[in-house]
C-alpha positions in Angstrom: 0.0 0.0 0.0 2.8 2.4 0.9 4.6 1.8 -2.4 1.4 2.2 -4.3 0.7 5.5 -2.7 4.3 6.7 -3.3 4.1 5.8 -7.0 0.7 7.4 -7.3 2.1 10.7 -5.9 4.9 11.0 -8.5 2.6 12.5 -11.2 1.4 15.1 -8.7 4.9 16.1 -7.8 5.9 16.4 -11.4 2.8 18.5 -12.0 3.7 20.7 -9.0 7.2 21.3 -10.4 5.9 22.3 -13.9 3.1 24.5 -12.7 5.3 26.2 -10.1 8.0 27.0 -12.6 5.5 28.5 -15.1 3.6 30.5 -12.5 6.7 32.1 -10.9 7.7 33.3 -14.4 4.2 34.6 -15.0 4.2 36.7 -11.9 4.3 40.5 -12.4 7.7 42.1 -11.7 11.2 41.8 -13.2 13.8 40.3 -10.9 16.6 41.8 -13.0 15.2 45.3 -12.6 14.6 44.8 -8.9 18.1 43.7 -8.2 19.7 46.2 -10.5 18.2 49.0 -8.6 15.8 51.9 -9.5 18.7 54.0 -11.0 20.0 51.2 -13.2 20.2 51.7 -17.0 18.8 49.4 -19.6 22.2 48.0 -20.3 22.8 47.2 -16.6 19.4 45.5 -16.3 20.2 43.4 -19.3 23.5 42.4 -17.8 21.8 41.4 -14.5 19.2 39.4 -16.5 22.0 37.6 -18.4 23.8 36.8 -15.1 20.6 35.3 -13.7 19.9 33.2 -16.8 16.7 35.0 -17.5 17.7 35.9 -21.0 17.3 32.3 -22.1 14.1 30.8 -23.4 11.5 29.4 -21.0 12.2 25.9 -22.2 15.9 26.3 -21.7 15.5 27.7 -18.2 13.2 24.7 -17.3 15.8 22.2 -18.6 18.5 23.9 -16.5 16.2 23.9 -13.5 15.5 20.2 -13.9 19.2 19.4 -14.1 19.8 21.3 -10.8 16.8 19.7 -9.2 18.1 16.2 -10.1 21.3 17.0 -8.2 19.3 18.2 -5.2 20.2 21.9 -5.9 17.2 24.2 -5.5 19.3 27.3 -6.5 20.4 30.3 -4.6 18.3 33.0 -3.0 19.0 36.3 -4.7 17.9 38.3 -1.6 20.1 36.5 0.9 22.7 35.0 -1.3 22.4 31.6 0.4 21.4 28.2 -1.1 17.7 27.6 -0.9 18.3 24.2 0.5 20.2 25.7 3.4 17.6 28.3 4.1 14.7 25.8 4.0 16.7 23.4 6.3 17.2 26.2 8.8 13.6 27.7 8.7 11.4 24.6 8.1 11.9 23.2 11.6 10.6 26.4 13.1 7.4 26.2 11.1 7.0 22.5 11.8 7.5 23.0 15.5 4.9 25.8 15.5 2.4 23.8 13.4 2.8 20.6 15.5 2.3 22.4 18.8 -0.7 24.3 17.5 -2.2 21.1 16.2 -1.5 19.4 19.5 -3.3 22.1 21.4 -6.3 21.9 19.0 -6.5 18.1 19.3 -6.2 18.0 23.1 -9.1 20.5 23.4 -11.3 19.9 20.4 -11.6 16.1 20.4 -12.7 15.7 24.0 -15.1 18.7 23.7 -16.5 17.2 20.5 -17.1 13.8 22.2 -18.7 15.6 25.2 -21.0 17.6 23.0 -22.1 14.5 21.1 -22.9 12.6 24.2 -24.9 15.6 25.6 -26.7 17.1 22.6 -28.8 20.2 23.3 -27.2 20.9 26.7 -25.2 23.9 27.8 -22.0 21.9 27.0 -23.2 21.4 23.4 -24.0 25.1 23.1 -20.7 26.1 24.6 -18.8 24.0 22.1 -20.7 25.6 19.2 -19.9 29.0 20.5 -16.2 28.2 20.8 -16.2 26.7 17.3 -17.9 29.8 15.8 -15.5 32.1 17.6 -12.5 30.1 16.4 -13.6 30.3 12.8 -14.7 33.9 12.9 -11.5 35.4 14.4 -8.6 35.9 12.0 -5.3 34.4 13.1 -3.5 37.8 13.1 -6.2 39.4 15.2 -6.1 36.5 17.7 -2.3 36.7 17.9 -2.3 40.4 18.4 -5.0 40.1 21.1 -3.2 37.3 23.0 0.1 39.3 22.8 -1.6 42.4 24.1 -3.3 40.7 27.0 -0.7 38.3 28.2 2.5 40.2 27.3 1.5 43.9 27.5 -1.2 44.0 30.1 -0.5 41.0 32.4 3.2 40.4 31.8 2.8 36.7 31.9 4.3 35.9 28.5 7.7 36.8 27.2 8.2 39.4 24.4 6.8 37.9 21.2 10.1 38.0 19.3 11.6 34.8 18.0 11.8 31.2 19.1 13.8 31.6 22.3 14.5 34.4 24.8 17.5 36.5 23.8 19.2 35.7 27.2 19.4 32.0 26.3 21.5 30.5 23.5 19.7 28.1 21.1 20.2 24.4 22.0 22.6 22.4 19.9 21.0 21.7 16.6 20.0 18.1 16.1 16.5 18.1 14.7 16.1 21.9 14.5 13.1 21.7 16.8 14.1 23.7 19.9 11.9 21.7 22.3 13.3 18.4 21.2 16.9 19.6 20.9 16.9 21.1 24.4 15.5 17.9 25.8 18.2 15.9 24.0 20.8 18.2 25.4 19.2 17.9 28.9 19.0 21.7 29.0 15.7 22.4 30.9 16.3 26.1 31.0 16.4 26.3 27.2 13.4 24.0 27.1 11.4 26.3 29.4 12.5 29.4 27.5 11.6 27.8 24.1 8.2 26.6 25.5 7.3 30.1 26.8 8.0 31.7 23.4 6.0 29.0 21.7 2.8 29.2 23.8 1.1 32.2 22.3 1.8 31.5 18.6 0.8 27.9 19.0 -2.3 28.8 20.9 -3.2 31.3 18.1 -2.9 28.5 15.5 -4.7 26.0 17.7 -7.7 28.2 18.3 -8.2 28.7 14.6 -8.2 24.9 13.7 -10.0 23.9 16.8 -13.4 24.6 15.3 -13.4 22.2 12.4 -11.9 19.4 14.5 -14.5 19.9 17.2 -17.4 20.0 14.7 -16.2 17.0 12.8 -15.7 15.0 16.1 -19.2 15.9 17.2 -20.9 15.1 13.9 -19.0 11.8 13.5 -19.8 10.7 17.1 -23.5 11.6 16.7 -23.6 9.5 13.5 -21.9 6.5 15.2 -23.9 6.7 18.4 -27.2 6.4 16.5 -25.9 3.2 14.7 -27.5 -0.2 15.3 -24.4 -1.8 16.6 -24.1 0.8 19.3 -27.7 0.2 20.4 -27.0 -3.5 20.4 -23.9 -3.0 22.5 -25.9 -1.0 25.0 -28.7 -3.5 25.1 -26.2 -6.2 25.8 -25.3 -4.5 29.1 -21.8 -3.4 28.2 -20.3 -0.6 30.3 -21.0 2.9 29.1 -17.3 3.7 28.9 -16.6 0.6 26.7 -19.4 1.4 24.4 -18.4 5.1 24.1 -14.6 4.7 23.7 -14.0 1.1 22.4 -16.8 1.1 19.9 -18.2 4.5 19.1 -15.1 6.6 19.3 -12.9 4.3 17.3 -15.5 4.1 14.5 -15.8 7.9 14.5 -12.1 8.4 14.2 -11.7 8.0 10.4 -13.4 11.3 9.4 -11.6 13.0 12.4 -8.2 11.8 11.1 -9.1 13.1 7.6 -9.9 16.5 9.0 -6.8 16.4 11.1 -4.7 15.9 7.9 -6.5 18.7 6.2 -6.0 21.2 9.0 -2.4 20.2 9.4 -1.6 20.9 5.7 -3.6 24.2 6.0 -1.6 25.3 9.1 1.7 24.4 7.5 1.0 26.5 4.4 -0.7 29.4 6.0 1.1 30.1 9.3 2.8 33.1 7.7 0.5 35.6 9.5 1.3 34.1 12.9 5.0 34.2 12.0 4.8 37.8 11.1 2.9 38.7 14.3 5.3 36.9 16.6 8.5 37.5 14.5 8.8 33.7 14.2 11.7 32.8 11.8 9.7 30.2 9.8 9.6 29.3 6.2 6.4 31.2 5.5 7.7 34.7 6.1 10.9 33.8 4.2 8.9 32.9 1.1 6.7 35.9 1.3 9.8 38.2 1.3 11.2 36.2 -1.7 7.8 36.5 -3.5 7.7 40.3 -3.0 11.2 40.6 -4.6 10.4 38.2 -7.4 13.0 35.8 -6.1 12.1 32.6 -8.0 14.3 29.9 -6.4 12.9 30.2 -2.8 9.3 30.1 -4.0 9.9 27.0 -6.1 11.8 25.3 -3.3 9.0 26.1 -0.9 6.2 24.8 -3.1 8.2 21.6 -3.8 8.9 21.1 -0.1 5.3 21.6 0.7 4.3 19.0 -2.0 6.7 16.4 -0.5 5.4 17.1 3.0 1.8 16.7 1.8 2.7 13.4 0.2 4.2 12.2 3.4 1.2 13.5 5.3 -1.3 11.6 3.1 0.8 8.5 3.4 0.7 8.8 7.2 -3.0 9.3 7.1 -3.4 6.1 5.0 -1.4 4.2 7.5 -3.4 5.5 10.4 -6.6 4.4 8.5 -5.3 0.9 8.5 -4.3 1.0 12.1 -7.8 2.3 13.1 -9.8 0.0 10.9 -7.9 -2.9 9.2 -10.8 -3.3 6.7 -9.7 -0.1 5.0 -6.4 -1.8 3.9 -8.2 -4.9 2.8 -10.7 -3.0 0.8 -7.9 -0.8 -0.7 
């Protein structure tokens, strides 16, 4: 099943490479004019264009791009002068750490509340869950982030300054995975772990509140559908304990759509956390690509989209494996 999914994803990755290459060239703006400067002459702009390889035909540029891609070379960023692979390797762990923590907060809160709302429909608990879900969807992430920073940092002084991944008085932990929480634990540096966790709370909570709503609503709807099934009524009529009926039978059968929603919101968070990164000065990959996009820097944009495509393939593969673990019949039917 894993090999079948991987081979099935190859055409998608090829399509992403082709479409991304064409769209970046179709964007408005001239990179040669941008990097030559506003006072540059036409001859200077043409020299910059030739040095960047933009004077060649589109087909020739694409062939050169494929050759570099086959060697694992995503090009150099014109704005920073660094290889794109190095930039992504340095910034992607920050975005992944923020996304994972935000998703963890959402799951820990949304799934139990969804189950609770499904088992008590029409009560104040159900109405409270609906209110939280509506508020989570309605509030933009940048507004939630600014509000949390204003309340917990400016007014109450409970949170550190929303600048970066770790407090300036602490050095970053030795780089192993690039995830500060994991690296500080591997180095047994509890001070760095606490400093990193404090910086991570507000941005992760901002992202978690936004995706909490779809997870909560899907868990509630899926549980309501399963609880009204005949096999649940049979289990209750057989005298099985309520906890066994609820968690061993109902919750497990309701997990498949919840896992699907989990994969969707994870991919959404990973691609759209740029607003949270801007609010909290988080050095992630999203803000890096936005800056490259503004300056018409093609290589970082292409590298970012390709990296996201590979991550989505890995995410879909992980979801398929989770399907089989939750319900082995999925693998048999597939």
